[in-house]
N, C-alpha and C positions, 0 to 999 in steps of 0.2 A: 461722257463721248466731249461734250462740247469742252469739259476741264483739260482732256487728253490732246484736244485741238489746241485750247490755249497754250499749251505749255509748248507744243510743238511750232506753234506758229511764232510763240515769243523766243523761242529758243531761235529761229531762225533769223527772226528780225533782231537781236541780242546780234549772231553773227555777223550781219548785214551791217551794222551800227561798229562793229571792229574792224572788217574787213579795209575801210579808209584808213586806218591806223597801221596797215601794212607798208604805209608808205615811206616810214622810218626807217624799214630794215632793206626793201624791195623794190626795185624799178625796175623793168623789164621795156624798155622803147619799142623794142621789136614785135614784141608778142602779139597786141593787137592786131596786127596787120598779117602775121602767120595764116595758115591755115587752122590749128588749135585754136589760136584768138577769135579768127574771123568765125567760127563753128560757134563758140559760145556766145560773141556777139549775136550774129543772126536767132541763137536759139532762146536768148534774153529776150532780142525783139520782139519775137511770135510770143515768149510767155507775156510779156507787159502790155502785147495788143492783146491777149485773150480776156482780161478784166472786162472791156467794151463788150464782150458777148453780152455779159449780162446785167450790163445797163441797158441794150437795147432790148433784150427778153424783158425785162422788168418794166422799161418805158412804154411799148408798142404792144398795145392789148392784142392784136391780130396773130405776131407772132409768139405773144405767150400762152395764147391758148394752144397753141399747136406744139413749140417745145413742151411746155409741160407735160403735156400725154405722154412723153416717153421719158423725161428727165424733171424731176422738183426742183421746186425754186431754192429747195436747202442743200443740196446738191451743187446746185451753180452757183450760189454763196461761198460753198467752199472752196470749189474750186478760183473763183474768184481772188479768193482772198490767199490760196496758196500760190496760184498763178501770179499774185501781186507783189509777193515777198520770194519765189524764186526765180523772177526775171529779172529784177534789178541785183541778186545776186550772182547771176550769169552774169552780168553786164558790169559790174565792178571786179570780177575774174579776166572779163576780155577786157577792161582799158591795164590789169595788170600795173596799175599805182602809176599811170602815165599822164599826170595831171598837171601839164603842161602849156591848155591855153583854156581862154575865159568858156570856150563851150562846154568843155569836159569838164570841168570845176562845174558850172551851175547844173549840171548833166545831173553829175554826180550828187550835187544838193538838192536838187529836187527828185532825185529818188528818195534820198532818206527821209524827205520831209513826207511823200505819197507814202511812205509804209508808216512812220511812226502813226499821221491822222489815221490811216487807215485802222492800223492795231487799239489806237486809243478808242474810236467810234464802235469796232467790232467788239470789241472785249470788254474794255475799262468802263463804256457807258451800261455795258447789261449788266456789267457787276455792280455799279450804283443804284441801279434799277430794282436789281433783286436784295441789294440791301435797307432800300427806304422802305419797299414793302414787307421786308421780316420786322422792320422797326416797327411799322406801323400796327403789325401784328400782337409783337412785344407789348407796344402801347395800350392796345385793347384788353389785352389780358390784364395790365397792372391795373386800367382803370377798374375793370370786372373785380380784380380783388379790393383794390381804395372802396370800391360800393359796398362789398359783401363784408368787409372789416368794419367800415364805420358804419354800416347800416345795424349790428350788433347792439350796439348801444344806445339805440331806439327806444322810446319808453315803450310799455306795453299798449296797445290797441285801445280806445275806449271801449267799456261793454263789460272788460272784464275786469275780476277780483269785485263782484257783487256791486246793491246797488248804493253803498257809502261809500265806496270808491268812486265811483261815476259822478255823485255828487260832490265832491271834492274837488274831481279832476273839472268840474264846471264850474263850478264857485271860485275855484284856485288855480295858481299854477300848477300847471301838472310835474309830478313830479319826475326828477332829473335821473336818469339811471349811470350813475360815476363810473367815468372810463379808466379803464387800469394803465397805470404805467407800463404795462407791458403790452397795451393795446395802445397805447398814443404814440411808444415807440416805431410799433408796426407801422403805422400810419404814416409818420414822420418817413421812414426810411421809403413806403412805398413813392409817397409825394416826390421826394429825394429822384429816386429812379424814375419816374414820370416826367418830369425836369431834364431830367438827363437825355430819355430817350428822344424828348420832342425837341431838345437842344441838337441833335446825333442827326434827327429827320432834318432840321431846318436847313443846319450845315452841308448834307449831302446834297438836298434840293437845290443850294444856291453852287454849288458846284458841277451838277447835273447840267443847271443851266448853262453854265459857262463852257461845257460840254457839249451843248448842244448845239454850240454855234460851229462845233468842227466840221460838219459837211459840205457849209458851201468852201469853205480854207482846203477840204480834202480834193473837191469837185477842181477849184480854181489852179490848184498847185497840179492837178492830175492835166490842166488843158495845157498848162505850160511845160511840162515833162513832155505830152506827145508833141508840141510845136519842137520842142528840143531835140528828141528824137527823130523827128522829122528830118531837120537839119543837121543833124550829126549824119543819117545815113547819106542824105545827099552829099555833104560834102567826102564823104568816106568814098562814094561811087563817084564823085564827079573829078575827084583828085586822083583818087587810085587809077581809074579808067586813063586818066591824061597821061598819068605816069608810064602808064603800059605802052600806053601811044610814042 
């Protein structure tokens, strides 16, 4: 289920990133103020406000206890993700590639950054975490196999082989069972595999630590986005009503 969700959201995010490139082929200055353009803009703004509901429910225990009786947090998170992608898509359709004002360009940029940082945190980070967990399990299996193969060459325990063998092990160096070439090669391969897995784990943990900083960035950009969205709506109403008068 999560794999299909990741593919669907990834496709929508890719569409969102491609939409601004339509400026090279199509510009419609009148569409944002038309009836259809206004409906797209209103729907996009409402969808972009919906993710705030998830934040409120998650952060306020009293509201969370009431809401989660009807809707699970997992469902709210899914709605948060889809609304957070579909809202910007409708917003860019509303813009109709009319990027002539600093406010419009800034709002478009914030839309793209919010969606990208959200996608990274929701799907890429979880994939890295699962990959590290799987590689730790592989490392434990390799270590167990290495111990099993290496212990096969340990000399027999004292007390076996009769009194003469026991006296020989007490007063002289214990006999070492020679390690065959095949076993030596197997141990070397296991050691190399363990080193590779440990290196991959370290690299992915470093990447995960870098990605862990995505949440403050995502929140900061979202705050800027809502500020620009409020200013955009206000300017549209102010200048639009003024034009009507």
